[in-house]
N, CA, C and O atoms as CSV, one atom per row, in Angstrom:
chain,resi,resn,atom,element,x,y,z
A,1,MET,N,N,-59.856,-303.468,-20.407
A,1,MET,CA,C,-59.040,-304.114,-21.432
A,1,MET,C,C,-59.953,-304.606,-22.541
A,1,MET,O,O,-60.991,-305.215,-22.283
A,2,ASN,N,N,-59.562,-304.340,-23.758
A,2,ASN,CA,C,-60.314,-304.788,-24.924
A,2,ASN,C,C,-59.798,-306.164,-25.333
A,2,ASN,O,O,-58.694,-306.274,-25.866
A,3,ALA,N,N,-60.585,-307.214,-25.091
A,3,ALA,CA,C,-60.170,-308.586,-25.404
A,3,ALA,C,C,-60.364,-308.926,-26.872
A,3,ALA,O,O,-59.936,-309.991,-27.316
A,4,GLU,N,N,-60.993,-308.050,-27.627
A,4,GLU,CA,C,-61.285,-308.320,-29.039
A,4,GLU,C,C,-60.149,-307.885,-29.958
A,4,GLU,O,O,-60.392,-307.327,-31.028
A,5,LEU,N,N,-58.947,-308.131,-29.554
A,5,LEU,CA,C,-57.780,-307.781,-30.343
A,5,LEU,C,C,-57.617,-308.776,-31.491
A,5,LEU,O,O,-57.711,-309.986,-31.283
A,6,ARG,N,N,-57.376,-308.276,-32.682
A,6,ARG,CA,C,-57.170,-309.152,-33.843
A,6,ARG,C,C,-55.827,-309.858,-33.702
A,6,ARG,O,O,-54.783,-309.214,-33.599
A,7,MET,N,N,-55.866,-311.189,-33.699
A,7,MET,CA,C,-54.657,-311.989,-33.488
A,7,MET,C,C,-54.036,-312.330,-34.841
A,7,MET,O,O,-54.462,-313.265,-35.517
A,8,THR,N,N,-53.034,-311.562,-35.216
A,8,THR,CA,C,-52.269,-311.838,-36.429
A,8,THR,C,C,-50.984,-312.552,-36.019
A,8,THR,O,O,-50.668,-312.633,-34.832
A,9,VAL,N,N,-50.258,-313.061,-36.983
A,9,VAL,CA,C,-48.988,-313.718,-36.668
A,9,VAL,C,C,-48.022,-312.742,-35.988
A,9,VAL,O,O,-47.408,-313.108,-34.986
A,10,PRO,N,N,-47.864,-311.512,-36.498
A,10,PRO,CA,C,-46.966,-310.582,-35.800
A,10,PRO,C,C,-47.424,-310.273,-34.367
A,10,PRO,O,O,-46.590,-310.190,-33.464
A,11,VAL,N,N,-48.726,-310.102,-34.146
A,11,VAL,CA,C,-49.227,-309.854,-32.795
A,11,VAL,C,C,-48.922,-311.059,-31.912
A,11,VAL,O,O,-48.510,-310.898,-30.763
A,12,ALA,N,N,-49.120,-312.252,-32.437
A,12,ALA,CA,C,-48.835,-313.473,-31.677
A,12,ALA,C,C,-47.357,-313.555,-31.317
A,12,ALA,O,O,-47.017,-313.982,-30.213
A,13,ARG,N,N,-46.480,-313.157,-32.221
A,13,ARG,CA,C,-45.045,-313.173,-31.925
A,13,ARG,C,C,-44.698,-312.225,-30.784
A,13,ARG,O,O,-43.900,-312.563,-29.910
A,14,VAL,N,N,-45.294,-311.046,-30.794
A,14,VAL,CA,C,-45.034,-310.072,-29.735
A,14,VAL,C,C,-45.588,-310.593,-28.408
A,14,VAL,O,O,-44.908,-310.538,-27.384
A,15,LEU,N,N,-46.819,-311.096,-28.430
A,15,LEU,CA,C,-47.403,-311.624,-27.198
A,15,LEU,C,C,-46.604,-312.801,-26.659
A,15,LEU,O,O,-46.421,-312.922,-25.447
A,16,ALA,N,N,-46.130,-313.660,-27.536
A,16,ALA,CA,C,-45.327,-314.809,-27.089
A,16,ALA,C,C,-44.054,-314.336,-26.395
A,16,ALA,O,O,-43.646,-314.915,-25.388
A,17,ALA,N,N,-43.432,-313.304,-26.918
A,17,ALA,CA,C,-42.218,-312.764,-26.287
A,17,ALA,C,C,-42.537,-312.180,-24.913
A,17,ALA,O,O,-41.757,-312.337,-23.974
A,18,LEU,N,N,-43.674,-311.510,-24.795
A,18,LEU,CA,C,-44.066,-310.918,-23.524
A,18,LEU,C,C,-44.493,-311.987,-22.511
A,18,LEU,O,O,-44.167,-311.886,-21.328
A,19,VAL,N,N,-45.211,-312.996,-22.968
A,19,VAL,CA,C,-45.680,-314.073,-22.092
A,19,VAL,C,C,-44.509,-314.915,-21.588
A,19,VAL,O,O,-44.572,-315.470,-20.492
A,20,ALA,N,N,-43.452,-315.011,-22.374
A,20,ALA,CA,C,-42.280,-315.802,-21.965
A,20,ALA,C,C,-41.659,-315.265,-20.677
A,20,ALA,O,O,-41.055,-316.024,-19.919
A,21,ASP,N,N,-41.801,-313.978,-20.427
A,21,ASP,CA,C,-41.294,-313.366,-19.194
A,21,ASP,C,C,-42.316,-312.320,-18.747
A,21,ASP,O,O,-42.087,-311.121,-18.908
A,22,PRO,N,N,-43.442,-312.769,-18.188
A,22,PRO,CA,C,-44.537,-311.837,-17.906
A,22,PRO,C,C,-44.228,-310.787,-16.849
A,22,PRO,O,O,-44.857,-309.729,-16.847
A,23,ALA,N,N,-43.289,-311.042,-15.959
A,23,ALA,CA,C,-42.962,-310.068,-14.923
A,23,ALA,C,C,-41.867,-309.106,-15.360
A,23,ALA,O,O,-41.567,-308.137,-14.662
A,24,GLY,N,N,-41.273,-309.376,-16.516
A,24,GLY,CA,C,-40.162,-308.563,-16.984
A,24,GLY,C,C,-40.608,-307.298,-17.677
A,24,GLY,O,O,-41.718,-307.211,-18.203
A,25,ASP,N,N,-39.725,-306.319,-17.668
A,25,ASP,CA,C,-39.920,-305.100,-18.441
A,25,ASP,C,C,-39.200,-305.293,-19.767
A,25,ASP,O,O,-38.013,-305.617,-19.795
A,26,HIS,N,N,-39.912,-305.097,-20.853
A,26,HIS,CA,C,-39.380,-305.357,-22.196
A,26,HIS,C,C,-39.281,-304.047,-22.970
A,26,HIS,O,O,-40.221,-303.252,-22.980
A,27,TYR,N,N,-38.158,-303.830,-23.608
A,27,TYR,CA,C,-38.015,-302.629,-24.431
A,27,TYR,C,C,-37.943,-303.029,-25.903
A,27,TYR,O,O,-37.762,-304.201,-26.234
A,28,GLY,N,N,-38.085,-302.059,-26.759
A,28,GLY,CA,C,-38.239,-302.286,-28.191
A,28,GLY,C,C,-37.211,-303.189,-28.840
A,28,GLY,O,O,-37.578,-304.150,-29.517
A,29,MET,N,N,-35.939,-302.908,-28.652
A,29,MET,CA,C,-34.900,-303.693,-29.324
A,29,MET,C,C,-34.956,-305.157,-28.897
A,29,MET,O,O,-34.818,-306.051,-29.732
A,30,ALA,N,N,-35.155,-305.405,-27.619
A,30,ALA,CA,C,-35.239,-306.787,-27.142
A,30,ALA,C,C,-36.465,-307.484,-27.726
A,30,ALA,O,O,-36.399,-308.661,-28.079
A,31,LEU,N,N,-37.583,-306.765,-27.830
A,31,LEU,CA,C,-38.786,-307.358,-28.425
A,31,LEU,C,C,-38.617,-307.572,-29.924
A,31,LEU,O,O,-39.150,-308.535,-30.475
A,32,MET,N,N,-37.884,-306.689,-30.586
A,32,MET,CA,C,-37.606,-306.884,-32.016
A,32,MET,C,C,-36.824,-308.177,-32.216
A,32,MET,O,O,-37.117,-308.949,-33.128
A,33,GLN,N,N,-35.839,-308.410,-31.372
A,33,GLN,CA,C,-35.029,-309.626,-31.482
A,33,GLN,C,C,-35.838,-310.869,-31.144
A,33,GLN,O,O,-35.747,-311.878,-31.843
A,34,ALA,N,N,-36.630,-310.803,-30.075
A,34,ALA,CA,C,-37.406,-311.967,-29.638
A,34,ALA,C,C,-38.502,-312.324,-30.636
A,34,ALA,O,O,-38.775,-313.501,-30.869
A,35,SER,N,N,-39.123,-311.316,-31.218
A,35,SER,CA,C,-40.236,-311.558,-32.144
A,35,SER,C,C,-39.790,-311.669,-33.596
A,35,SER,O,O,-40.557,-312.095,-34.459
A,36,GLU,N,N,-38.551,-311.284,-33.856
A,36,GLU,CA,C,-38.006,-311.258,-35.219
A,36,GLU,C,C,-38.840,-310.374,-36.147
A,36,GLU,O,O,-39.063,-310.700,-37.313
A,37,LEU,N,N,-39.296,-309.240,-35.591
A,37,LEU,CA,C,-40.074,-308.270,-36.357
A,37,LEU,C,C,-39.282,-306.975,-36.496
A,37,LEU,O,O,-38.544,-306.598,-35.586
A,38,PRO,N,N,-39.432,-306.295,-37.627
A,38,PRO,CA,C,-38.766,-304.992,-37.770
A,38,PRO,C,C,-39.494,-303.931,-36.948
A,38,PRO,O,O,-40.651,-304.109,-36.567
A,39,SER,N,N,-38.807,-302.840,-36.684
A,39,SER,CA,C,-39.381,-301.785,-35.854
A,39,SER,C,C,-40.678,-301.220,-36.434
A,39,SER,O,O,-41.587,-300.862,-35.684
A,40,GLY,N,N,-40.765,-301.139,-37.742
A,40,GLY,CA,C,-41.963,-300.605,-38.396
A,40,GLY,C,C,-43.188,-301.487,-38.224
A,40,GLY,O,O,-44.311,-301.028,-38.433
A,41,THR,N,N,-42.994,-302.723,-37.853
A,41,THR,CA,C,-44.103,-303.631,-37.544
A,41,THR,C,C,-44.328,-303.682,-36.037
A,41,THR,O,O,-45.468,-303.660,-35.574
A,42,LEU,N,N,-43.237,-303.750,-35.273
A,42,LEU,CA,C,-43.331,-303.911,-33.824
A,42,LEU,C,C,-43.994,-302.722,-33.137
A,42,LEU,O,O,-44.935,-302.907,-32.365
A,43,TYR,N,N,-43.526,-301.515,-33.402
A,43,TYR,CA,C,-44.009,-300.371,-32.635
A,43,TYR,C,C,-45.495,-300.070,-32.842
A,43,TYR,O,O,-46.160,-299.702,-31.874
A,44,PRO,N,N,-46.048,-300.206,-34.044
A,44,PRO,CA,C,-47.510,-300.064,-34.165
A,44,PRO,C,C,-48.275,-301.128,-33.368
A,44,PRO,O,O,-49.341,-300.844,-32.823
A,45,ILE,N,N,-47.738,-302.344,-33.300
A,45,ILE,CA,C,-48.383,-303.394,-32.500
A,45,ILE,C,C,-48.332,-303.022,-31.023
A,45,ILE,O,O,-49.333,-303.155,-30.319
A,46,LEU,N,N,-47.185,-302.560,-30.547
A,46,LEU,CA,C,-47.068,-302.138,-29.152
A,46,LEU,C,C,-48.037,-300.998,-28.846
A,46,LEU,O,O,-48.638,-300.966,-27.772
A,47,ALA,N,N,-48.188,-300.073,-29.775
A,47,ALA,CA,C,-49.121,-298.957,-29.573
A,47,ALA,C,C,-50.557,-299.470,-29.487
A,47,ALA,O,O,-51.317,-299.028,-28.625
A,48,ARG,N,N,-50.941,-300.399,-30.371
A,48,ARG,CA,C,-52.302,-300.957,-30.336
A,48,ARG,C,C,-52.545,-301.743,-29.050
A,48,ARG,O,O,-53.608,-301.623,-28.441
A,49,LEU,N,N,-51.563,-302.550,-28.633
A,49,LEU,CA,C,-51.707,-303.327,-27.402
A,49,LEU,C,C,-51.821,-302.411,-26.184
A,49,LEU,O,O,-52.595,-302.689,-25.268
A,50,THR,N,N,-51.059,-301.330,-26.174
A,50,THR,CA,C,-51.115,-300.373,-25.071
A,50,THR,C,C,-52.470,-299.667,-25.056
A,50,THR,O,O,-53.097,-299.535,-24.005
A,51,GLU,N,N,-52.915,-299.219,-26.220
A,51,GLU,CA,C,-54.198,-298.522,-26.331
A,51,GLU,C,C,-55.365,-299.433,-25.935
A,51,GLU,O,O,-56.351,-298.968,-25.363
A,52,ALA,N,N,-55.251,-300.724,-26.240
A,52,ALA,CA,C,-56.305,-301.682,-25.918
A,52,ALA,C,C,-56.266,-302.123,-24.451
A,52,ALA,O,O,-57.147,-302.857,-24.003
A,53,GLY,N,N,-55.253,-301.682,-23.707
A,53,GLY,CA,C,-55.160,-302.017,-22.294
A,53,GLY,C,C,-54.452,-303.328,-21.997
A,53,GLY,O,O,-54.501,-303.817,-20.869
A,54,TRP,N,N,-53.794,-303.901,-22.999
A,54,TRP,CA,C,-53.058,-305.150,-22.796
A,54,TRP,C,C,-51.687,-304.909,-22.179
A,54,TRP,O,O,-51.154,-305.777,-21.488
A,55,LEU,N,N,-51.115,-303.733,-22.425
A,55,LEU,CA,C,-49.760,-303.435,-21.954
A,55,LEU,C,C,-49.742,-302.187,-21.090
A,55,LEU,O,O,-50.501,-301.242,-21.304
A,56,ASP,N,N,-48.854,-302.211,-20.110
A,56,ASP,CA,C,-48.482,-301.002,-19.389
A,56,ASP,C,C,-47.177,-300.529,-20.015
A,56,ASP,O,O,-46.296,-301.330,-20.326
A,57,LYS,N,N,-47.067,-299.229,-20.191
A,57,LYS,CA,C,-45.850,-298.639,-20.760
A,57,LYS,C,C,-45.308,-297.625,-19.764
A,57,LYS,O,O,-46.050,-296.804,-19.225
A,58,ARG,N,N,-44.019,-297.696,-19.533
A,58,ARG,CA,C,-43.372,-296.702,-18.670
A,58,ARG,C,C,-42.027,-296.328,-19.285
A,58,ARG,O,O,-41.387,-297.126,-19.970
A,59,TRP,N,N,-41.627,-295.104,-19.023
A,59,TRP,CA,C,-40.341,-294.638,-19.527
A,59,TRP,C,C,-39.268,-294.841,-18.474
A,59,TRP,O,O,-39.481,-294.603,-17.285
A,60,GLU,N,N,-38.132,-295.277,-18.933
A,60,GLU,CA,C,-36.965,-295.446,-18.070
A,60,GLU,C,C,-36.557,-294.085,-17.516
A,60,GLU,O,O,-36.549,-293.085,-18.234
A,61,GLU,N,N,-36.223,-294.063,-16.247
A,61,GLU,CA,C,-35.748,-292.828,-15.636
A,61,GLU,C,C,-34.228,-292.827,-15.704
A,61,GLU,O,O,-33.545,-293.360,-14.829
A,62,VAL,N,N,-33.723,-292.219,-16.760
A,62,VAL,CA,C,-32.288,-292.179,-16.993
A,62,VAL,C,C,-31.948,-290.841,-17.649
A,62,VAL,O,O,-32.740,-290.288,-18.412
A,63,ASP,N,N,-30.782,-290.346,-17.342
A,63,ASP,CA,C,-30.296,-289.144,-18.000
A,63,ASP,C,C,-29.639,-289.587,-19.297
A,63,ASP,O,O,-28.593,-290.235,-19.262
A,64,PRO,N,N,-30.230,-289.253,-20.446
A,64,PRO,CA,C,-29.681,-289.716,-21.726
A,64,PRO,C,C,-28.221,-289.322,-21.949
A,64,PRO,O,O,-27.470,-290.072,-22.571
A,65,SER,N,N,-27.816,-288.167,-21.452
A,65,SER,CA,C,-26.417,-287.755,-21.660
A,65,SER,C,C,-25.468,-288.619,-20.827
A,65,SER,O,O,-24.354,-288.909,-21.263
A,66,GLU,N,N,-25.897,-289.028,-19.643
A,66,GLU,CA,C,-25.060,-289.906,-18.819
A,66,GLU,C,C,-25.068,-291.343,-19.344
A,66,GLU,O,O,-24.042,-292.023,-19.327
A,67,ALA,N,N,-26.235,-291.799,-19.809
A,67,ALA,CA,C,-26.355,-293.181,-20.291
A,67,ALA,C,C,-25.769,-293.330,-21.690
A,67,ALA,O,O,-25.430,-294.438,-22.107
A,68,GLY,N,N,-25.648,-292.233,-22.410
A,68,GLY,CA,C,-25.124,-292.306,-23.774
A,68,GLY,C,C,-26.138,-292.856,-24.768
A,68,GLY,O,O,-25.772,-293.316,-25.849
A,69,ARG,N,N,-27.412,-292.806,-24.397
A,69,ARG,CA,C,-28.489,-293.289,-25.268
A,69,ARG,C,C,-29.801,-292.677,-24.792
A,69,ARG,O,O,-29.887,-292.203,-23.660
A,70,PRO,N,N,-30.807,-292.683,-25.634
A,70,PRO,CA,C,-32.102,-292.160,-25.199
A,70,PRO,C,C,-32.746,-293.074,-24.144
A,70,PRO,O,O,-32.403,-294.251,-24.032
A,71,ALA,N,N,-33.667,-292.517,-23.389
A,71,ALA,CA,C,-34.424,-293.317,-22.423
A,71,ALA,C,C,-35.246,-294.355,-23.182
A,71,ALA,O,O,-35.726,-294.098,-24.286
A,72,ARG,N,N,-35.398,-295.519,-22.579
A,72,ARG,CA,C,-36.172,-296.603,-23.188
A,72,ARG,C,C,-37.604,-296.597,-22.657
A,72,ARG,O,O,-37.859,-296.255,-21.503
A,73,ALA,N,N,-38.520,-296.982,-23.529
A,73,ALA,CA,C,-39.884,-297.246,-23.098
A,73,ALA,C,C,-39.949,-298.739,-22.776
A,73,ALA,O,O,-39.548,-299.574,-23.587
A,74,TYR,N,N,-40.451,-299.062,-21.602
A,74,TYR,CA,C,-40.582,-300.451,-21.192
A,74,TYR,C,C,-42.045,-300.864,-21.236
A,74,TYR,O,O,-42.937,-300.099,-20.868
A,75,TYR,N,N,-42.272,-302.086,-21.692
A,75,TYR,CA,C,-43.618,-302.627,-21.827
A,75,TYR,C,C,-43.749,-303.884,-20.979
A,75,TYR,O,O,-42.809,-304.666,-20.841
A,76,ARG,N,N,-44.958,-304.058,-20.405
A,76,ARG,CA,C,-45.249,-305.250,-19.616
A,76,ARG,C,C,-46.734,-305.571,-19.783
A,76,ARG,O,O,-47.572,-304.670,-19.793
A,77,LEU,N,N,-47.050,-306.850,-19.914
A,77,LEU,CA,C,-48.449,-307.254,-19.969
A,77,LEU,C,C,-49.147,-306.875,-18.671
A,77,LEU,O,O,-48.575,-307.026,-17.592
A,78,THR,N,N,-50.379,-306.386,-18.767
A,78,THR,CA,C,-51.144,-306.087,-17.563
A,78,THR,C,C,-51.579,-307.405,-16.920
A,78,THR,O,O,-51.664,-308.429,-17.597
A,79,PRO,N,N,-51.852,-307.378,-15.630
A,79,PRO,CA,C,-52.317,-308.606,-14.970
A,79,PRO,C,C,-53.585,-309.182,-15.609
A,79,PRO,O,O,-53.749,-310.401,-15.664
A,80,ALA,N,N,-54.471,-308.324,-16.086
A,80,ALA,CA,C,-55.697,-308.807,-16.742
A,80,ALA,C,C,-55.413,-309.403,-18.112
A,80,ALA,O,O,-56.116,-310.314,-18.549
A,81,ALA,N,N,-54.394,-308.900,-18.791
A,81,ALA,CA,C,-54.090,-309.362,-20.148
A,81,ALA,C,C,-53.327,-310.677,-20.183
A,81,ALA,O,O,-53.427,-311.422,-21.157
A,82,LEU,N,N,-52.567,-310.973,-19.134
A,82,LEU,CA,C,-51.720,-312.167,-19.153
A,82,LEU,C,C,-52.506,-313.455,-19.384
A,82,LEU,O,O,-52.137,-314.214,-20.280
A,83,PRO,N,N,-53.573,-313.749,-18.627
A,83,PRO,CA,C,-54.295,-315.003,-18.899
A,83,PRO,C,C,-54.985,-315.008,-20.259
A,83,PRO,O,O,-55.099,-316.055,-20.896
A,84,VAL,N,N,-55.444,-313.841,-20.702
A,84,VAL,CA,C,-56.092,-313.754,-22.011
A,84,VAL,C,C,-55.061,-313.999,-23.113
A,84,VAL,O,O,-55.343,-314.704,-24.082
A,85,ALA,N,N,-53.879,-313.423,-22.969
A,85,ALA,CA,C,-52.815,-313.627,-23.960
A,85,ALA,C,C,-52.435,-315.105,-24.026
A,85,ALA,O,O,-52.288,-315.660,-25.115
A,86,ARG,N,N,-52.277,-315.735,-22.880
A,86,ARG,CA,C,-51.942,-317.168,-22.860
A,86,ARG,C,C,-53.025,-317.993,-23.552
A,86,ARG,O,O,-52.727,-318.899,-24.330
A,87,GLN,N,N,-54.284,-317.669,-23.259
A,87,GLN,CA,C,-55.389,-318.406,-23.865
A,87,GLN,C,C,-55.424,-318.199,-25.375
A,87,GLN,O,O,-55.588,-319.157,-26.131
A,88,ARG,N,N,-55.270,-316.960,-25.815
A,88,ARG,CA,C,-55.328,-316.678,-27.254
A,88,ARG,C,C,-54.169,-317.342,-27.989
A,88,ARG,O,O,-54.350,-317.830,-29.105
A,89,LEU,N,N,-52.982,-317.369,-27.387
A,89,LEU,CA,C,-51.838,-318.049,-28.007
A,89,LEU,C,C,-52.083,-319.552,-28.062
A,89,LEU,O,O,-51.741,-320.193,-29.056
A,90,ALA,N,N,-52.666,-320.123,-27.019
A,90,ALA,CA,C,-52.971,-321.561,-27.017
A,90,ALA,C,C,-54.000,-321.892,-28.086
A,90,ALA,O,O,-53.885,-322.913,-28.764
A,91,GLU,N,N,-55.004,-321.039,-28.241
A,91,GLU,CA,C,-56.020,-321.250,-29.280
A,91,GLU,C,C,-55.392,-321.178,-30.668
A,91,GLU,O,O,-55.699,-321.993,-31.537
A,92,LEU,N,N,-54.523,-320.210,-30.867
A,92,LEU,CA,C,-53.846,-320.079,-32.157
A,92,LEU,C,C,-52.983,-321.296,-32.434
A,92,LEU,O,O,-52.957,-321.803,-33.556
A,93,HIS,N,N,-52.275,-321.766,-31.414
A,93,HIS,CA,C,-51.442,-322.958,-31.568
A,93,HIS,C,C,-52.299,-324.158,-31.958
A,93,HIS,O,O,-51.924,-324.940,-32.832
A,94,GLU,N,N,-53.440,-324.298,-31.313
A,94,GLU,CA,C,-54.341,-325.420,-31.606
A,94,GLU,C,C,-54.873,-325.335,-33.041
A,94,GLU,O,O,-54.999,-326.356,-33.717
A,95,GLN,N,N,-55.183,-324.130,-33.502
A,95,GLN,CA,C,-55.714,-323.934,-34.849
A,95,GLN,C,C,-54.672,-324.194,-35.928
A,95,GLN,O,O,-55.011,-324.594,-37.041
A,96,THR,N,N,-53.418,-323.968,-35.603
A,96,THR,CA,C,-52.361,-324.096,-36.613
A,96,THR,C,C,-51.589,-325.396,-36.499
A,96,THR,O,O,-50.653,-325.645,-37.260
A,97,ARG,N,N,-51.987,-326.224,-35.542
A,97,ARG,CA,C,-51.327,-327.520,-35.354
A,97,ARG,C,C,-51.665,-328.423,-36.537
A,97,ARG,O,O,-52.805,-328.426,-37.001
A,98,PRO,N,N,-50.700,-329.183,-37.027
A,98,PRO,CA,C,-50.999,-330.091,-38.133
A,98,PRO,C,C,-52.046,-331.117,-37.707
A,98,PRO,O,O,-52.053,-331.584,-36.568
A,99,ALA,N,N,-52.918,-331.452,-38.634
A,99,ALA,CA,C,-53.930,-332.464,-38.359
A,99,ALA,C,C,-53.243,-333.817,-38.196
A,99,ALA,O,O,-52.157,-334.045,-38.728
A,100,ALA,N,N,-53.883,-334.692,-37.465
A,100,ALA,CA,C,-53.326,-336.040,-37.290
A,100,ALA,C,C,-53.218,-336.712,-38.656
A,100,ALA,O,O,-54.148,-336.660,-39.462
A,101,THR,N,N,-52.103,-337.325,-38.897
A,101,THR,CA,C,-51.908,-338.004,-40.174
A,101,THR,C,C,-52.496,-339.396,-40.113
A,101,THR,O,O,-52.367,-340.106,-39.116
A,102,HIS,N,N,-53.134,-339.764,-41.183
A,102,HIS,CA,C,-53.731,-341.086,-41.274
A,102,HIS,C,C,-52.865,-341.917,-42.213
A,102,HIS,O,O,-52.585,-341.513,-43.341
A,103,THR,N,N,-52.451,-343.065,-41.737
A,103,THR,CA,C,-51.657,-343.934,-42.596
A,103,THR,C,C,-52.598,-344.883,-43.316
A,103,THR,O,O,-53.510,-345.466,-42.729
A,104,VAL,N,N,-52.350,-345.008,-44.566
A,104,VAL,CA,C,-53.166,-345.907,-45.394
A,104,VAL,C,C,-52.379,-347.190,-45.572
A,104,VAL,O,O,-51.230,-347.176,-46.012
A,105,THR,N,N,-53.007,-348.287,-45.227
A,105,THR,CA,C,-52.333,-349.569,-45.388
A,105,THR,C,C,-52.445,-350.041,-46.821
A,105,THR,O,O,-53.293,-349.564,-47.575
A,106,LYS,N,N,-51.597,-350.968,-47.196
A,106,LYS,CA,C,-51.617,-351.514,-48.543
A,106,LYS,C,C,-52.935,-352.202,-48.834
A,106,LYS,O,O,-53.452,-352.114,-49.948
A,107,GLU,N,N,-53.483,-352.886,-47.840
A,107,GLU,CA,C,-54.724,-353.619,-48.039
A,107,GLU,C,C,-55.860,-352.675,-48.343
A,107,GLU,O,O,-56.738,-353.018,-49.135
A,108,ALA,N,N,-55.880,-351.501,-47.747
A,108,ALA,CA,C,-56.964,-350.564,-47.951
A,108,ALA,C,C,-56.937,-349.974,-49.351
A,108,ALA,O,O,-57.978,-349.552,-49.855
A,109,THR,N,N,-55.790,-349.935,-49.985
A,109,THR,CA,C,-55.701,-349.340,-51.310
A,109,THR,C,C,-55.827,-350.382,-52.415
A,109,THR,O,O,-55.925,-350.014,-53.586
A,110,ALA,N,N,-55.829,-351.659,-52.083
A,110,ALA,CA,C,-55.890,-352.713,-53.100
A,110,ALA,C,C,-57.278,-352.947,-53.605
A,110,ALA,O,O,-57.487,-353.804,-54.463
């Protein structure tokens, strides 16, 4: 697994959706809804995550004519990627957290 994945906001959104249900199989439309990303952004991210070894991808075993739709590709975080994804999301959250606000008293400004 390549841990040197560039963490962009869209990548973080996809990882957050996957981490929310790490044992689940996730397909494109559900990930689009969870991440609020369009397909043209989501699918390249899924391809990069799969190529980097962060995701396992499997095709649904269904007869498209019986199901009335094409077979779905399902994605799941690999066991090695799950703790790394959680850590990277926590680091991103820490970096983007608002700084503690300092209140200035009247006496200090006088």
